N, C-alpha and C positions, 0 to 999 in steps of 0.2 A: 379594665375592665374586674368587678373580680366575680369569682363564683363559689358561691358557702355551700351551693349541695351537689354532689357529687353524679345526681340525676342530673342534670344540667351540664355538668361540665362533659358527660360522653356525647351526645349527641351534637354539642356543640363543637367539640375534638374530632368527631368523625366527618365534619364539615370542611375543619383544616385539611386534614390526612388527605380525605378521599381523592382532591383533583390533581397532586402530589404523587401520588398511586396511579393514577391512570392515565398522568403526562408523560410517566415514563414507560406505557406501551403501546407511544403512537407507533405511525409507520415509520421505522429505519430503517432508509435504502440501502445500506451498505448490509445488511444482511439478507440478500434473497435467497430465499430457498425454492428449492425441486418441491415437486408435485408432493413427495412422498414423506416431507417436514424437514428435509435433512441440508444442511450447504452445499453448492457445489463443490465439486474435485477443484485442489488448487494442485496449481503444477508450478515446484519452484526451483529457482535455476541459480546458481552460485558464480564463482570463477572457474570451480573447475569444471564447469558446462562450455566452458569456452571453445567455440570451434569444431562442436555438434548441433545433433539437432532433436529439438524436443518437439513434443509431440499434445496439444493441446484442443478439447474438444468444446463444440457450441456450448456457454451458458457455463462454462469455464471460467476460470481463471488464471493467469500467469503473472506470477512473482517473480522480480530480476533483484537480487539482494549481491550487493558488494561494496567490498571493503572500501573507505573512505574515510577520508581528514581532515573536514573543511577547514579546520585551522594554518594549513599550509596553501591554502587557496583552491585546491583541486576539488572538484568534483565531477560525477562522471553524466554525459549526458548524450542526448540520441545523436549521431554525428551523421549518420546519411538521412535520409529522407523514413518518414517511419513508415513503418509495414505498413502494406495495404490492410491484411488478412488482419490485425491489431490496432487498437485502439487503449492509447496510455488514459488509464484515469487517473484527470487530476496532477498534482505535482508530486515528485517523488518526495520520499518523506526521510528523516534521518534518525536513525536509530545510535545512538549515542553508545558506549562501552559498559557494560554496568548499569543498564538503563535505570537502575532505582538511582542510582547516584550515580552521574557523569565525570567523567574524568578529563579536564581540563587539557587541551592537547593529545588524547588519545584519538587515538580510530577509533571508528563504529563504521556502521553499515549505513548506506544508503539503498530506498529500496524504491521497485519502480512499479505499479500495478498495470495489469495491461487485460481488458477486454476482447476476446476473440470476435470477430464480426463478420469474416466469414470463413467458409472452406477454401482452403492454399497453402501453399508455401513461398513465405518473405524470407528476406535476411533482417535481422535486428543487428543493426552495429551502434555501438557506443565507445567513448573514449573519455578517455578520464586524466584531464587539461586543466588548468587556470585558465575564465573567463575572459580574463587581465590581460592575456597576452596571444589576442587575435595572431593567427598566423604560424604560428608553433606549434612541431607533431604534438598529437597527445601521449604524455609518459605512457600508457599503460595503453590498449585493448580490448573490447570483448563485442563477441561478434559472434551470433548463435542463429543455426533458420530454424523457422517456426512454422511448425507445419498444423493449419489449423485444420480438424474433422468433423 
């Protein structure tokens, strides 16, 4: 189709672009805004928080980010029953070092995201091990007491 008039081109271009613009404005379940339009508070834990207590409120998010190198076969996993006061949201993600240009074989970060379910205190226990070596003790452990208010 050839457009010979700029007048005819603009309305057709608008028809083509409009669905793309509004399609990007759909409901995004990942961004659950509070009533005032802000994102809920995120509590972030790292290896330095091992053995400590973390406090998170209902409606907030708990993120556990631990160093990991999957090229060695090791990864973090929850080793005890998942705490009853939080829920793991989906699968953990791996963020490579220098995330814009990953370095093969270098350690990155494994990220677990939890949503508080109910008020209370429970313990999250994780181990850094190779899944193909059952019965072998984890090379590292991470444990934190989680208090949901």
